[in-house]
All heavy atoms as TSV, in Angstrom:
chain	resi	resn	atom	element	x	y	z
A	1	MET	N	N	0.826	-1.186	-0.005
A	1	MET	CA	C	-0.011	-0.009	0.018
A	1	MET	C	C	0.874	1.258	-0.007
A	1	MET	O	O	0.514	2.223	-0.645
A	1	MET	CB	C	-0.915	-0.039	1.236
A	1	MET	CG	C	-1.737	1.180	1.428
A	1	MET	SD	S	-3.363	0.885	0.776
A	1	MET	CE	C	-4.134	2.354	1.170
A	2	ASN	N	N	1.965	1.212	0.710
A	2	ASN	CA	C	2.862	2.349	0.823
A	2	ASN	C	C	3.534	2.634	-0.546
A	2	ASN	O	O	3.721	3.792	-0.900
A	2	ASN	CB	C	3.911	2.027	1.883
A	2	ASN	CG	C	4.439	3.283	2.527
A	2	ASN	OD1	O	3.967	4.349	2.223
A	2	ASN	ND2	N	5.402	3.143	3.390
A	3	ILE	N	N	3.811	1.581	-1.318
A	3	ILE	CA	C	4.431	1.783	-2.625
A	3	ILE	C	C	3.406	2.389	-3.587
A	3	ILE	O	O	3.775	3.254	-4.375
A	3	ILE	CB	C	4.955	0.417	-3.163
A	3	ILE	CG1	C	6.098	-0.065	-2.286
A	3	ILE	CG2	C	5.371	0.556	-4.597
A	3	ILE	CD1	C	6.597	-1.439	-2.627
A	4	ASN	N	N	2.151	1.991	-3.510
A	4	ASN	CA	C	1.118	2.563	-4.318
A	4	ASN	C	C	0.907	4.053	-4.029
A	4	ASN	O	O	0.747	4.861	-4.940
A	4	ASN	CB	C	-0.221	1.807	-4.152
A	4	ASN	CG	C	-0.167	0.433	-4.767
A	4	ASN	OD1	O	0.649	0.160	-5.621
A	4	ASN	ND2	N	-1.065	-0.431	-4.296
A	5	LEU	N	N	0.913	4.413	-2.792
A	5	LEU	CA	C	0.777	5.795	-2.381
A	5	LEU	C	C	1.936	6.624	-2.901
A	5	LEU	O	O	1.754	7.761	-3.394
A	5	LEU	CB	C	0.659	5.930	-0.874
A	5	LEU	CG	C	0.401	7.333	-0.327
A	5	LEU	CD1	C	-0.870	7.891	-0.862
A	5	LEU	CD2	C	0.398	7.325	1.193
A	6	LEU	N	N	3.160	6.068	-2.808
A	6	LEU	CA	C	4.333	6.756	-3.296
A	6	LEU	C	C	4.268	6.907	-4.821
A	6	LEU	O	O	4.581	7.978	-5.374
A	6	LEU	CB	C	5.584	5.982	-2.906
A	6	LEU	CG	C	6.915	6.590	-3.351
A	6	LEU	CD1	C	7.118	7.939	-2.716
A	6	LEU	CD2	C	8.071	5.668	-3.022
A	7	ALA	N	N	3.799	5.909	-5.542
A	7	ALA	CA	C	3.712	5.960	-6.995
A	7	ALA	C	C	2.659	6.996	-7.400
A	7	ALA	O	O	2.879	7.763	-8.369
A	7	ALA	CB	C	3.329	4.592	-7.550
A	8	ILE	N	N	1.533	7.056	-6.711
A	8	ILE	CA	C	0.489	8.040	-7.040
A	8	ILE	C	C	0.988	9.440	-6.786
A	8	ILE	O	O	0.794	10.357	-7.559
A	8	ILE	CB	C	-0.784	7.745	-6.215
A	8	ILE	CG1	C	-1.414	6.413	-6.747
A	8	ILE	CG2	C	-1.782	8.895	-6.360
A	8	ILE	CD1	C	-2.581	5.922	-5.898
A	9	THR	N	N	1.709	9.644	-5.689
A	9	THR	CA	C	2.248	10.941	-5.362
A	9	THR	C	C	3.259	11.401	-6.413
A	9	THR	O	O	3.218	12.562	-6.853
A	9	THR	CB	C	2.926	10.903	-3.962
A	9	THR	OG1	O	2.008	10.421	-3.010
A	9	THR	CG2	C	3.419	12.267	-3.575
A	10	VAL	N	N	4.128	10.513	-6.844
A	10	VAL	CA	C	5.108	10.837	-7.871
A	10	VAL	C	C	4.384	11.186	-9.185
A	10	VAL	O	O	4.761	12.153	-9.873
A	10	VAL	CB	C	6.108	9.690	-8.071
A	10	VAL	CG1	C	6.968	9.895	-9.313
A	10	VAL	CG2	C	6.995	9.538	-6.840
A	11	MET	N	N	3.339	10.461	-9.544
A	11	MET	CA	C	2.600	10.730	-10.782
A	11	MET	C	C	1.878	12.112	-10.715
A	11	MET	O	O	1.900	12.867	-11.689
A	11	MET	CB	C	1.599	9.602	-11.039
A	11	MET	CG	C	2.228	8.310	-11.458
A	11	MET	SD	S	1.068	6.972	-11.612
A	11	MET	CE	C	0.079	7.542	-12.976
A	12	VAL	N	N	1.277	12.396	-9.569
A	12	VAL	CA	C	0.569	13.681	-9.417
A	12	VAL	C	C	1.575	14.857	-9.492
A	12	VAL	O	O	1.327	15.847	-10.175
A	12	VAL	CB	C	-0.234	13.709	-8.110
A	12	VAL	CG1	C	-0.730	15.113	-7.799
A	12	VAL	CG2	C	-1.377	12.737	-8.180
A	13	LEU	N	N	2.712	14.711	-8.835
A	13	LEU	CA	C	3.716	15.778	-8.897
A	13	LEU	C	C	4.290	15.921	-10.307
A	13	LEU	O	O	4.585	17.031	-10.754
A	13	LEU	CB	C	4.831	15.496	-7.883
A	13	LEU	CG	C	4.433	15.666	-6.413
A	13	LEU	CD1	C	5.591	15.248	-5.504
A	13	LEU	CD2	C	4.018	17.078	-6.100
A	14	GLY	N	N	4.476	14.780	-10.988
A	14	GLY	CA	C	4.952	14.841	-12.380
A	14	GLY	C	C	3.999	15.505	-13.326
A	14	GLY	O	O	4.391	16.275	-14.178
A	15	MET	N	N	2.718	15.249	-13.104
A	15	MET	CA	C	1.699	15.918	-13.950
A	15	MET	C	C	1.612	17.386	-13.643
A	15	MET	O	O	1.408	18.192	-14.573
A	15	MET	CB	C	0.360	15.224	-13.748
A	15	MET	CG	C	0.307	13.814	-14.349
A	15	MET	SD	S	-1.218	12.943	-14.000
A	15	MET	CE	C	-2.444	14.003	-14.740
A	16	ALA	N	N	1.751	17.776	-12.404
A	16	ALA	CA	C	1.683	19.170	-12.024
A	16	ALA	C	C	2.878	19.943	-12.610
A	16	ALA	O	O	2.757	21.129	-12.973
A	16	ALA	CB	C	1.629	19.347	-10.509
A	17	ALA	N	N	4.007	19.303	-12.703
A	17	ALA	CA	C	5.214	19.957	-13.247
A	17	ALA	C	C	5.118	20.145	-14.756
A	17	ALA	O	O	5.775	21.055	-15.285
A	17	ALA	CB	C	6.441	19.110	-12.937
A	18	CYS	N	N	4.299	19.399	-15.423
A	18	CYS	CA	C	4.181	19.508	-16.896
A	18	CYS	C	C	3.103	20.465	-17.327
A	18	CYS	O	O	2.884	20.619	-18.519
A	18	CYS	CB	C	3.891	18.110	-17.482
A	18	CYS	SG	S	5.281	16.996	-17.314
A	19	SER	N	N	2.381	21.094	-16.432
A	19	SER	CA	C	1.319	21.998	-16.841
A	19	SER	C	C	1.897	23.261	-17.457
A	19	SER	O	O	2.797	23.888	-16.902
A	19	SER	CB	C	0.410	22.344	-15.650
A	19	SER	OG	O	1.145	23.079	-14.685
A	20	PRO	N	N	1.420	23.659	-18.643
A	20	PRO	CA	C	1.984	24.810	-19.332
A	20	PRO	C	C	1.533	26.116	-18.637
A	20	PRO	O	O	0.440	26.206	-18.071
A	20	PRO	CB	C	1.421	24.726	-20.735
A	20	PRO	CG	C	0.182	23.904	-20.586
A	20	PRO	CD	C	0.409	22.987	-19.445
A	21	THR	N	N	2.345	27.144	-18.702
A	21	THR	CA	C	2.008	28.449	-18.173
A	21	THR	C	C	2.058	29.478	-19.311
A	21	THR	O	O	2.872	29.335	-20.230
A	21	THR	CB	C	2.964	28.884	-17.071
A	21	THR	OG1	O	4.289	28.873	-17.565
A	21	THR	CG2	C	2.875	27.946	-15.880
A	22	VAL	N	N	1.244	30.470	-19.215
A	22	VAL	CA	C	1.206	31.521	-20.245
A	22	VAL	C	C	1.468	32.861	-19.539
A	22	VAL	O	O	0.810	33.156	-18.551
A	22	VAL	CB	C	-0.180	31.550	-20.938
A	22	VAL	CG1	C	-0.240	32.703	-21.928
A	22	VAL	CG2	C	-0.449	30.231	-21.608
A	23	LYS	N	N	2.426	33.626	-20.070
A	23	LYS	CA	C	2.728	34.935	-19.539
A	23	LYS	C	C	2.327	35.997	-20.547
A	23	LYS	O	O	2.639	35.883	-21.720
A	23	LYS	CB	C	4.231	35.097	-19.269
A	23	LYS	CG	C	4.753	34.471	-18.018
A	23	LYS	CD	C	6.213	34.749	-17.903
A	23	LYS	CE	C	6.628	35.111	-16.546
A	23	LYS	NZ	N	8.042	35.391	-16.445
A	24	VAL	N	N	1.642	37.028	-20.079
A	24	VAL	CA	C	1.273	38.149	-20.909
A	24	VAL	C	C	1.935	39.377	-20.345
A	24	VAL	O	O	1.706	39.751	-19.209
A	24	VAL	CB	C	-0.285	38.324	-20.954
A	24	VAL	CG1	C	-0.633	39.548	-21.811
A	24	VAL	CG2	C	-0.945	37.078	-21.457
A	25	GLU	N	N	2.827	39.982	-21.134
A	25	GLU	CA	C	3.556	41.177	-20.712
A	25	GLU	C	C	3.417	42.280	-21.731
A	25	GLU	O	O	3.332	42.034	-22.926
A	25	GLU	CB	C	5.026	40.838	-20.501
A	25	GLU	CG	C	5.317	39.848	-19.411
A	25	GLU	CD	C	6.788	39.571	-19.265
A	25	GLU	OE1	O	7.599	40.216	-19.969
A	25	GLU	OE2	O	7.142	38.673	-18.498
A	26	ALA	N	N	3.398	43.494	-21.272
A	26	ALA	CA	C	3.358	44.664	-22.164
A	26	ALA	C	C	4.749	44.833	-22.753
A	26	ALA	O	O	5.766	44.599	-22.066
A	26	ALA	CB	C	2.935	45.890	-21.385
A	27	PRO	N	N	4.836	45.289	-23.997
A	27	PRO	CA	C	6.159	45.524	-24.629
A	27	PRO	C	C	6.863	46.714	-23.967
A	27	PRO	O	O	6.247	47.615	-23.422
A	27	PRO	CB	C	5.818	45.803	-26.091
A	27	PRO	CG	C	4.422	46.249	-26.093
A	27	PRO	CD	C	3.739	45.553	-24.956
A	28	ASP	N	N	8.190	46.711	-24.039
A	28	ASP	CA	C	9.018	47.803	-23.497
A	28	ASP	C	C	8.849	49.072	-24.294
A	28	ASP	O	O	8.778	50.166	-23.754
A	28	ASP	CB	C	10.493	47.407	-23.455
A	28	ASP	CG	C	10.720	46.248	-22.504
A	28	ASP	OD1	O	9.899	46.041	-21.582
A	28	ASP	OD2	O	11.732	45.544	-22.659
A	29	LYS	N	N	8.839	48.942	-25.621
A	29	LYS	CA	C	8.716	50.112	-26.502
A	29	LYS	C	C	7.288	50.203	-27.032
A	29	LYS	O	O	6.584	49.192	-27.108
A	29	LYS	CB	C	9.639	49.934	-27.689
A	29	LYS	CG	C	11.104	49.891	-27.325
A	29	LYS	CD	C	11.939	49.893	-28.602
A	29	LYS	CE	C	12.712	48.611	-28.668
A	29	LYS	NZ	N	13.527	48.453	-29.858
A	30	PRO	N	N	6.837	51.414	-27.365
A	30	PRO	CA	C	5.479	51.560	-27.942
A	30	PRO	C	C	5.416	50.880	-29.328
A	30	PRO	O	O	6.413	50.755	-30.024
A	30	PRO	CB	C	5.290	53.068	-28.058
A	30	PRO	CG	C	6.651	53.642	-28.020
A	30	PRO	CD	C	7.520	52.701	-27.237
A	31	ILE	N	N	4.256	50.452	-29.669
A	31	ILE	CA	C	4.043	49.828	-30.986
A	31	ILE	C	C	4.036	50.932	-32.050
A	31	ILE	O	O	3.340	51.922	-31.927
A	31	ILE	CB	C	2.723	49.048	-30.996
A	31	ILE	CG1	C	2.760	47.930	-29.968
A	31	ILE	CG2	C	2.432	48.507	-32.381
A	31	ILE	CD1	C	1.426	47.260	-29.768
A	32	GLU	N	N	4.809	50.740	-33.086
A	32	GLU	CA	C	4.915	51.736	-34.166
A	32	GLU	C	C	4.340	51.163	-35.422
A	32	GLU	O	O	4.699	50.059	-35.844
A	32	GLU	CB	C	6.395	52.102	-34.371
A	32	GLU	CG	C	6.614	53.180	-35.389
A	32	GLU	CD	C	8.084	53.554	-35.543
A	32	GLU	OE1	O	8.801	53.439	-34.522
A	32	GLU	OE2	O	8.468	53.892	-36.660
A	33	ILE	N	N	3.405	51.890	-36.031
A	33	ILE	CA	C	2.776	51.458	-37.286
A	33	ILE	C	C	3.096	52.502	-38.339
A	33	ILE	O	O	2.712	53.659	-38.181
A	33	ILE	CB	C	1.249	51.301	-37.110
A	33	ILE	CG1	C	0.978	50.284	-36.004
A	33	ILE	CG2	C	0.600	50.889	-38.405
A	33	ILE	CD1	C	-0.483	50.161	-35.650
A	34	ASN	N	N	3.779	52.113	-39.385
A	34	ASN	CA	C	4.089	52.991	-40.497
A	34	ASN	C	C	3.098	52.730	-41.621
A	34	ASN	O	O	3.027	51.589	-42.108
A	34	ASN	CB	C	5.503	52.761	-40.986
A	34	ASN	CG	C	6.515	53.200	-40.005
A	34	ASN	OD1	O	6.318	54.178	-39.278
A	34	ASN	ND2	N	7.615	52.479	-39.884
A	35	LEU	N	N	2.401	53.755	-42.043
A	35	LEU	CA	C	1.465	53.625	-43.143
A	35	LEU	C	C	1.939	54.536	-44.256
A	35	LEU	O	O	1.996	55.737	-44.138
A	35	LEU	CB	C	0.053	54.043	-42.731
A	35	LEU	CG	C	-0.618	53.208	-41.637
A	35	LEU	CD1	C	-1.952	53.855	-41.268
A	35	LEU	CD2	C	-0.838	51.819	-42.091
A	36	ASN	N	N	2.305	53.924	-45.356
A	36	ASN	CA	C	2.643	54.680	-46.535
A	36	ASN	C	C	1.461	54.625	-47.505
A	36	ASN	O	O	1.279	53.667	-48.224
A	36	ASN	CB	C	3.894	54.102	-47.192
A	36	ASN	CG	C	5.118	54.210	-46.306
A	36	ASN	OD1	O	5.243	55.197	-45.629
A	36	ASN	ND2	N	5.955	53.214	-46.349
A	37	VAL	N	N	0.643	55.652	-47.403
A	37	VAL	CA	C	-0.619	55.650	-48.173
A	37	VAL	C	C	-0.606	56.863	-49.097
A	37	VAL	O	O	-0.302	57.966	-48.684
A	37	VAL	CB	C	-1.811	55.730	-47.180
A	37	VAL	CG1	C	-3.105	55.782	-47.987
A	37	VAL	CG2	C	-1.828	54.572	-46.223
A	38	LYS	N	N	-0.961	56.603	-50.318
A	38	LYS	CA	C	-1.091	57.659	-51.305
A	38	LYS	C	C	-2.547	57.728	-51.702
A	38	LYS	O	O	-3.106	56.742	-52.203
A	38	LYS	CB	C	-0.211	57.415	-52.528
A	38	LYS	CG	C	-0.255	58.498	-53.559
A	38	LYS	CD	C	0.682	58.196	-54.705
A	38	LYS	CE	C	0.609	59.257	-55.741
A	38	LYS	NZ	N	1.493	58.966	-56.887
A	39	ILE	N	N	-3.154	58.880	-51.471
A	39	ILE	CA	C	-4.577	59.040	-51.776
A	39	ILE	C	C	-4.720	60.033	-52.913
A	39	ILE	O	O	-4.211	61.134	-52.827
A	39	ILE	CB	C	-5.353	59.520	-50.518
A	39	ILE	CG1	C	-5.245	58.489	-49.419
A	39	ILE	CG2	C	-6.824	59.787	-50.900
A	39	ILE	CD1	C	-5.852	58.964	-48.098
A	40	GLU	N	N	-5.392	59.605	-53.937
A	40	GLU	CA	C	-5.676	60.464	-55.088
A	40	GLU	C	C	-7.160	60.485	-55.311
A	40	GLU	O	O	-7.832	59.435	-55.173
A	40	GLU	CB	C	-4.936	59.977	-56.346
A	40	GLU	CG	C	-3.466	60.104	-56.300
A	40	GLU	CD	C	-2.815	59.698	-57.610
A	40	GLU	OE1	O	-3.552	59.444	-58.603
A	40	GLU	OE2	O	-1.605	59.585	-57.601
A	41	GLN	N	N	-7.671	61.626	-55.719
A	41	GLN	CA	C	-9.094	61.726	-55.976
A	41	GLN	C	C	-9.289	62.437	-57.278
A	41	GLN	O	O	-8.698	63.479	-57.530
A	41	GLN	CB	C	-9.776	62.483	-54.827
A	41	GLN	CG	C	-11.248	62.584	-54.964
A	41	GLN	CD	C	-11.897	63.258	-53.781
A	41	GLN	OE1	O	-11.218	63.738	-52.878
A	41	GLN	NE2	N	-13.223	63.300	-53.740
A	42	HIS	N	N	-10.137	61.854	-58.082
A	42	HIS	CA	C	-10.451	62.467	-59.388
A	42	HIS	C	C	-11.970	62.719	-59.382
A	42	HIS	O	O	-12.757	61.801	-59.117
A	42	HIS	CB	C	-10.122	61.544	-60.559
A	42	HIS	CG	C	-8.654	61.231	-60.623
A	42	HIS	ND1	N	-7.766	62.115	-61.165
A	42	HIS	CD2	C	-7.929	60.165	-60.229
A	42	HIS	CE1	C	-6.561	61.565	-61.091
A	42	HIS	NE2	N	-6.632	60.396	-60.529
A	43	VAL	N	N	-12.331	63.956	-59.625
A	43	VAL	CA	C	-13.735	64.298	-59.652
A	43	VAL	C	C	-14.073	64.732	-61.089
A	43	VAL	O	O	-13.450	65.579	-61.670
A	43	VAL	CB	C	-14.035	65.459	-58.670
A	43	VAL	CG1	C	-15.507	65.861	-58.706
A	43	VAL	CG2	C	-13.663	65.077	-57.251
A	44	LYS	N	N	-15.126	64.122	-61.606
A	44	LYS	CA	C	-15.589	64.420	-62.945
A	44	LYS	C	C	-16.977	65.027	-62.822
A	44	LYS	O	O	-17.907	64.462	-62.276
A	44	LYS	CB	C	-15.637	63.158	-63.789
A	44	LYS	CG	C	-16.011	63.403	-65.210
A	44	LYS	CD	C	-15.983	62.094	-65.975
A	44	LYS	CE	C	-16.379	62.327	-67.439
A	44	LYS	NZ	N	-16.403	61.074	-68.188
A	45	VAL	N	N	-17.104	66.250	-63.345
A	45	VAL	CA	C	-18.382	66.968	-63.277
A	45	VAL	C	C	-18.860	67.186	-64.718
A	45	VAL	O	O	-18.136	67.711	-65.588
A	45	VAL	CB	C	-18.227	68.329	-62.563
A	45	VAL	CG1	C	-19.539	69.067	-62.558
A	45	VAL	CG2	C	-17.688	68.132	-61.181
A	46	GLU	N	N	-20.060	66.753	-64.981
A	46	GLU	CA	C	-20.673	66.968	-66.253
A	46	GLU	C	C	-21.904	67.842	-66.061
A	46	GLU	O	O	-22.692	67.599	-65.184
A	46	GLU	CB	C	-21.073	65.633	-66.901
A	46	GLU	CG	C	-19.901	64.730	-67.257
A	46	GLU	CD	C	-20.347	63.454	-67.921
A	46	GLU	OE1	O	-21.521	63.358	-68.320
A	46	GLU	OE2	O	-19.507	62.580	-68.011
A	47	ILE	N	N	-22.038	68.857	-66.881
A	47	ILE	CA	C	-23.204	69.717	-66.810
A	47	ILE	C	C	-23.961	69.677	-68.118
A	47	ILE	O	O	-23.403	69.361	-69.164
A	47	ILE	CB	C	-22.831	71.164	-66.443
A	47	ILE	CG1	C	-21.832	71.744	-67.415
A	47	ILE	CG2	C	-22.295	71.235	-65.030
A	47	ILE	CD1	C	-21.493	73.197	-67.184
A	48	GLN	N	N	-25.216	69.991	-68.040
A	48	GLN	CA	C	-26.061	69.915	-69.238
A	48	GLN	C	C	-25.740	71.097	-70.146
A	48	GLN	O	O	-25.151	72.088	-69.721
A	48	GLN	CB	C	-27.497	69.957	-68.853
A	48	GLN	CG	C	-27.938	68.753	-68.058
A	48	GLN	CD	C	-29.404	68.781	-67.678
A	48	GLN	OE1	O	-30.086	69.804	-67.879
A	48	GLN	NE2	N	-29.880	67.712	-67.136
A	49	GLN	N	N	-26.104	70.949	-71.418
A	49	GLN	CA	C	-25.805	71.932	-72.434
A	49	GLN	C	C	-26.441	73.305	-72.137
A	49	GLN	O	O	-25.763	74.329	-72.314
A	49	GLN	CB	C	-26.291	71.464	-73.808
A	49	GLN	CG	C	-25.510	70.270	-74.377
A	49	GLN	CD	C	-24.087	70.669	-74.764
A	49	GLN	OE1	O	-23.754	71.841	-74.928
A	49	GLN	NE2	N	-23.226	69.673	-74.867
A	50	ASP	N	N	-27.658	73.333	-71.593
A	50	ASP	CA	C	-28.289	74.634	-71.350
A	50	ASP	C	C	-27.617	75.367	-70.184
A	50	ASP	O	O	-27.483	76.574	-70.203
A	50	ASP	CB	C	-29.793	74.451	-71.080
A	50	ASP	CG	C	-30.081	73.495	-69.952
A	50	ASP	OD1	O	-29.205	72.724	-69.554
A	50	ASP	OD2	O	-31.241	73.557	-69.452
A	51	VAL	N	N	-27.134	74.633	-69.198
A	51	VAL	CA	C	-26.400	75.234	-68.113
A	51	VAL	C	C	-25.065	75.756	-68.611
A	51	VAL	O	O	-24.621	76.857	-68.240
A	51	VAL	CB	C	-26.196	74.255	-66.930
A	51	VAL	CG1	C	-25.377	74.840	-65.830
A	51	VAL	CG2	C	-27.548	73.775	-66.400
A	52	ARG	N	N	-24.416	74.994	-69.442
A	52	ARG	CA	C	-23.119	75.419	-70.002
A	52	ARG	C	C	-23.320	76.715	-70.804
A	52	ARG	O	O	-22.496	77.628	-70.723
A	52	ARG	CB	C	-22.613	74.302	-70.882
A	52	ARG	CG	C	-21.174	74.496	-71.295
A	52	ARG	CD	C	-20.646	73.308	-72.057
A	52	ARG	NE	N	-20.735	72.097	-71.217
A	52	ARG	CZ	C	-20.468	70.872	-71.616
A	52	ARG	NH1	N	-20.088	70.672	-72.860
A	52	ARG	NH2	N	-20.561	69.868	-70.832
A	53	LYS	N	N	-24.419	76.801	-71.577
A	53	LYS	CA	C	-24.696	77.997	-72.405
A	53	LYS	C	C	-24.993	79.197	-71.473
A	53	LYS	O	O	-24.547	80.307	-71.732
A	53	LYS	CB	C	-25.900	77.751	-73.320
A	53	LYS	CG	C	-26.183	78.887	-74.278
A	53	LYS	CD	C	-27.320	78.525	-75.203
A	53	LYS	CE	C	-27.620	79.612	-76.177
A	53	LYS	NZ	N	-28.040	80.881	-75.622
A	54	ALA	N	N	-25.741	78.964	-70.382
A	54	ALA	CA	C	-26.069	80.062	-69.436
A	54	ALA	C	C	-24.790	80.596	-68.792
A	54	ALA	O	O	-24.627	81.811	-68.579
A	54	ALA	CB	C	-27.055	79.578	-68.394
A	55	ILE	N	N	-23.887	79.721	-68.451
A	55	ILE	CA	C	-22.600	80.157	-67.880
A	55	ILE	C	C	-21.778	80.952	-68.904
A	55	ILE	O	O	-21.156	81.939	-68.575
A	55	ILE	CB	C	-21.837	78.951	-67.324
A	55	ILE	CG1	C	-22.576	78.365	-66.111
A	55	ILE	CG2	C	-20.409	79.314	-66.923
A	55	ILE	CD1	C	-22.016	77.082	-65.635
A	56	ALA	N	N	-21.787	80.455	-70.129
A	56	ALA	CA	C	-21.025	81.142	-71.191
A	56	ALA	C	C	-21.613	82.534	-71.449
A	56	ALA	O	O	-20.877	83.474	-71.670
A	56	ALA	CB	C	-21.020	80.307	-72.435
A	57	ASP	N	N	-22.957	82.634	-71.404
A	57	ASP	CA	C	-23.600	83.929	-71.653
A	57	ASP	C	C	-23.421	84.887	-70.486
A	57	ASP	O	O	-23.371	86.109	-70.695
A	57	ASP	CB	C	-25.104	83.725	-71.931
A	57	ASP	CG	C	-25.331	83.034	-73.269
A	57	ASP	OD1	O	-24.403	83.004	-74.097
A	57	ASP	OD2	O	-26.452	82.487	-73.420
A	58	ASN	N	N	-23.345	84.392	-69.274
A	58	ASN	CA	C	-23.170	85.241	-68.084
A	58	ASN	C	C	-21.947	84.776	-67.267
A	58	ASN	O	O	-22.081	84.096	-66.260
A	58	ASN	CB	C	-24.412	85.142	-67.169
A	58	ASN	CG	C	-25.694	85.550	-67.876
A	58	ASN	OD1	O	-25.746	86.610	-68.464
A	58	ASN	ND2	N	-26.694	84.702	-67.870
A	59	PRO	N	N	-20.764	85.210	-67.685
A	59	PRO	CA	C	-19.545	84.734	-67.007
A	59	PRO	C	C	-19.436	85.237	-65.561
A	59	PRO	O	O	-18.733	84.637	-64.774
A	59	PRO	CB	C	-18.407	85.216	-67.880
A	59	PRO	CG	C	-18.970	86.314	-68.683
A	59	PRO	CD	C	-20.461	86.055	-68.830
A	60	ASN	N	N	-20.120	86.301	-65.216
A	60	ASN	CA	C	-20.012	86.855	-63.890
A	60	ASN	C	C	-21.075	86.280	-62.949
A	60	ASN	O	O	-21.265	86.820	-61.842
A	60	ASN	CB	C	-20.176	88.410	-63.904
A	60	ASN	CG	C	-19.044	89.016	-64.689
A	60	ASN	OD1	O	-17.910	88.511	-64.665
A	60	ASN	ND2	N	-19.271	90.147	-65.344
A	61	ILE	N	N	-21.722	85.221	-63.354
A	61	ILE	CA	C	-22.820	84.671	-62.552
A	61	ILE	C	C	-22.305	84.076	-61.254
A	61	ILE	O	O	-22.980	84.037	-60.219
A	61	ILE	CB	C	-23.589	83.624	-63.365
A	61	ILE	CG1	C	-24.942	83.318	-62.696
A	61	ILE	CG2	C	-22.831	82.336	-63.495
A	61	ILE	CD1	C	-25.884	82.511	-63.577
A	62	PHE	N	N	-21.084	83.584	-61.262
A	62	PHE	CA	C	-20.494	83.024	-60.042
A	62	PHE	C	C	-19.548	84.009	-59.478
A	62	PHE	O	O	-18.567	83.928	-58.960
A	62	PHE	CB	C	-19.823	81.673	-60.315
A	62	PHE	CG	C	-20.858	80.628	-60.718
A	62	PHE	CD1	C	-20.926	80.170	-62.009
A	62	PHE	CD2	C	-21.720	80.081	-59.782
A	62	PHE	CE1	C	-21.850	79.205	-62.371
A	62	PHE	CE2	C	-22.614	79.122	-60.125
A	62	PHE	CZ	C	-22.697	78.675	-61.449
């Protein structure tokens, strides 16, 4: 009986020693994100012929 108790104790301690641990630590330096983004915008405006004629006839309208 004493040998069985010793064997069980050794097995329990062996299993406890094998349990994985996880550490979560903050980094020493701040996180740096470099974004190289090029933004281009093209706007196409089409106006009707009668509006175009009204603007041509009255250039000081705007």
